[in-house]
C-alpha positions as MATLAB code, in Angstrom:
seq = 'MTYHFFPSADQSVAKVLQEQIEKHQAEEKELIKRRKELEAAGVKLPASEKSVIAPGFNPKETPEMFVSKIA';
ca = [
     147.729  156.668  139.008;
     148.202  160.468  138.585;
     146.597  162.810  136.001;
     148.502  165.676  134.366;
     146.626  168.533  132.542;
     148.291  170.861  129.902;
     146.655  173.973  128.371;
     145.473  173.087  124.986;
     147.052  175.490  122.226;
     143.725  176.607  121.146;
     142.110  178.675  124.006;
     139.469  180.082  122.285;
     136.719  177.864  123.717;
     138.030  178.726  127.350;
     138.146  182.117  126.733;
     134.513  182.384  125.512;
     133.214  180.197  128.392;
     134.979  182.272  130.951;
     133.597  185.498  129.552;
     129.958  183.909  129.828;
     130.804  182.827  133.350;
     131.938  186.317  134.274;
     129.157  187.975  132.634;
     126.563  185.744  134.493;
     128.141  186.186  137.870;
     127.725  189.901  137.161;
     124.239  189.761  136.227;
     123.466  187.415  139.319;
     125.012  190.211  141.731;
     122.957  192.976  139.894;
     119.826  190.740  140.411;
     120.731  190.292  144.035;
     121.036  194.155  144.582;
     118.018  194.868  142.752;
     116.314  192.289  145.098;
     117.147  193.598  148.249;
     116.464  197.296  146.931;
     112.811  195.848  145.924;
     112.547  194.045  149.390;
     113.921  197.370  151.475;
     111.186  199.179  149.635;
     108.326  196.625  151.009;
     107.903  194.349  147.721;
     107.138  190.894  148.695;
     108.964  188.608  146.029;
     108.711  184.909  145.811;
     111.614  182.931  146.937;
     114.481  182.704  144.027;
     115.420  179.083  142.842;
     118.875  178.209  142.455;
     120.426  179.781  139.493;
     122.344  177.568  136.668;
     125.902  177.854  135.796;
     125.423  177.732  131.897;
     121.913  178.148  130.899;
     121.228  176.317  127.799;
     123.902  173.977  128.330;
     123.410  170.421  127.047;
     125.902  167.876  128.292;
     125.473  165.924  125.200;
     126.947  168.722  123.075;
     130.700  169.148  122.209;
     131.832  172.367  124.168;
     132.249  173.880  120.449;
     128.665  173.122  119.978;
     127.732  175.142  123.208;
     130.165  178.095  122.208;
     128.676  178.234  118.798;
     125.279  178.393  120.321;
     126.123  181.268  122.761;
     128.446  183.465  120.489;
];
């Protein structure tokens, strides 16, 4: 069995999701940087929990519903 994936003509959903992923990654890097600065200054912080790739995402929603919620 072979699968072939082709890009959709409408890339608006993919574009919005990619922007949100990049924004989240940048925020994560900033938080890691801040955490290291605080720990270097002697502040004790609780262990961080594993992050979620798309906060607020409900697998039962369609991609369009998710995009309209975050847009």
